[in-house]
Structure formats: C-alpha cells, structure tokens
C-alpha positions as CSV (number, residue, x, y, z in Angstrom):
1,M,2.5,-36.4,10.2
2,I,-1.3,-36.5,10.5
3,R,-3.6,-34.3,12.8
4,R,-7.3,-35.3,12.8
5,S,-10.2,-32.9,12.6
6,G,-10.9,-31.8,16.3
7,E,-7.4,-32.0,17.4
8,Y,-6.4,-28.3,16.3
9,R,-5.6,-25.6,18.6
10,T,-8.5,-23.3,18.6
11,E,-8.7,-19.8,19.7
12,Q,-11.0,-16.9,19.6
13,R,-10.4,-13.3,18.5
14,E,-12.8,-10.6,19.3
15,E,-13.1,-7.9,16.8
16,M,-10.1,-9.2,14.8
17,R,-8.0,-6.4,13.2
18,G,-10.6,-3.9,14.2
19,G,-13.4,-6.1,12.6
20,K,-16.9,-7.1,14.1
21,G,-17.8,-10.2,16.1
22,T,-15.6,-13.1,17.0
23,V,-13.3,-15.3,14.6
24,T,-12.5,-18.6,15.3
25,I,-9.1,-20.0,14.3
26,E,-8.3,-23.6,14.1
27,H,-4.6,-24.0,13.6
28,F,-3.7,-26.9,11.5
29,W,0.0,-26.8,12.1
30,E,2.1,-24.8,14.5
31,P,5.0,-22.5,12.8
32,K,8.4,-23.2,13.9
33,T,7.6,-26.3,16.0
34,E,5.9,-28.1,13.6
35,M,6.5,-26.5,10.0
36,R,10.0,-25.8,9.0
37,S,8.9,-23.6,5.9
38,H,8.6,-19.8,6.5
39,T,5.0,-20.0,7.4
40,R,3.2,-17.8,10.1
41,M,-0.2,-19.6,10.1
42,C,-1.8,-22.5,8.4
43,A,-5.5,-22.7,9.5
44,K,-9.2,-22.4,9.1
45,L,-10.9,-19.2,9.9
46,T,-14.6,-19.0,10.7
47,I,-16.3,-15.8,10.7
48,P,-20.0,-15.6,11.7
49,P,-22.7,-13.9,9.6
50,G,-22.2,-10.2,9.6
51,G,-18.7,-10.6,11.3
52,S,-15.5,-9.3,9.9
53,I,-11.7,-8.9,9.9
54,G,-10.5,-5.2,9.6
55,F,-8.3,-4.0,7.1
56,H,-4.8,-4.6,7.7
57,P,-1.4,-4.9,5.4
58,H,1.0,-7.8,4.9
59,D,4.5,-6.6,4.8
60,A,7.2,-8.8,4.0
61,E,4.6,-11.9,3.9
62,E,1.9,-13.2,1.7
63,E,-1.8,-14.5,2.9
64,I,-3.8,-16.7,0.8
65,F,-7.5,-17.1,1.5
66,V,-9.5,-19.9,0.1
67,V,-13.2,-19.7,0.6
68,I,-14.5,-23.2,1.7
69,R,-18.2,-22.1,2.9
70,G,-20.1,-19.3,2.6
71,T,-20.0,-15.9,0.8
72,A,-17.7,-12.7,1.6
73,E,-17.0,-9.1,0.6
74,A,-13.2,-8.6,0.4
75,D,-11.4,-5.2,0.3
76,D,-8.5,-6.2,-1.8
77,N,-6.3,-3.3,-1.4
78,G,-9.2,-0.9,-1.9
79,E,-11.2,-2.7,-4.5
80,V,-14.1,-4.2,-3.0
81,V,-15.0,-7.9,-4.6
82,Q,-17.6,-10.7,-3.8
83,L,-16.3,-14.0,-3.1
84,G,-17.8,-17.5,-3.0
85,V,-16.9,-21.2,-2.3
86,G,-13.6,-22.0,-4.4
87,D,-12.7,-18.4,-4.8
88,T,-9.1,-17.4,-3.7
89,L,-7.5,-14.1,-2.5
90,L,-3.9,-13.2,-2.1
91,T,-2.5,-10.3,-0.3
92,G,1.2,-9.4,0.1
93,N,4.1,-7.2,-0.5
94,G,2.7,-4.2,1.6
95,D,-0.8,-4.4,0.1
96,G,-3.9,-4.9,2.4
97,H,-7.1,-6.7,2.8
98,A,-10.3,-6.9,4.9
99,I,-13.0,-9.6,4.7
100,R,-16.7,-9.8,5.7
101,C,-19.1,-12.7,6.0
102,T,-22.2,-11.7,3.9
103,S,-24.1,-15.1,4.0
104,G,-26.5,-16.3,6.5
105,E,-24.1,-19.3,7.2
106,P,-20.7,-18.9,8.7
107,L,-17.6,-18.0,6.3
108,E,-15.0,-20.8,6.6
109,L,-11.7,-19.8,4.9
110,L,-8.5,-21.8,4.7
111,A,-5.7,-19.1,5.4
112,V,-1.9,-19.6,4.8
113,I,0.5,-16.9,5.7
114,A,3.9,-17.3,4.2
115,T,6.8,-15.0,5.2
116,Y,9.8,-13.9,3.0
C-alpha cells in the first residue's frame, strides 16, 4: 500500500500534553484499520520554534522519536538532553519524556508508538 505526501490525515493539537504552541500531526497510517501491528501511532510531528510537548509517561507501550529536521531539548525521564537531525529517543515501560523545539525552524519528528 502506498500513500503519497499530502494525502495524510492531519490534525492540530494545541498545548499537547501541557506543552506550548500547536503541534501538527500527519498520520502516515491508521492503527487498527490500516495497520495490523500493535501500533498506536505512525506519524510525523511538527513543533514550531519555541513549541513543545509536555512531559508524559508511556505505560505498556514504547514511543520512538527520530529527529528529521531542527534541534530539540528533550527530557528523557528526568535527564535533559539535546537532540539534532538523525538522533533518536526511545521511551517506554512506564518512563516519560517531553520535547521542545530549540531551533529557529520547526522541529520535525518521525513518531512511532508500539503497544505491548
């Protein structure tokens, strides 16, 4: 199955998980109806400069972020780290994370949430 750029279901989330600004989510594939794996999300997230996603845990699931554009400051379960293009972050098993765009351009992340 192929889905072309521009054909993704897109949504805007204001102050996502208590963060700042508006996060744009482009869903590549829909869980349960298009994907058979135990996946809750497969999407590109775009966070504007200064915007963020607030701290939240991932219980009984894992989330993978891959930075594809921009730079970020991430709270990796209490450890604050800097992320750039090509860096990844894995959060799960009850741990939590937050992320904030620190560049003058939007932060773009590939986000996959797998449940277990």
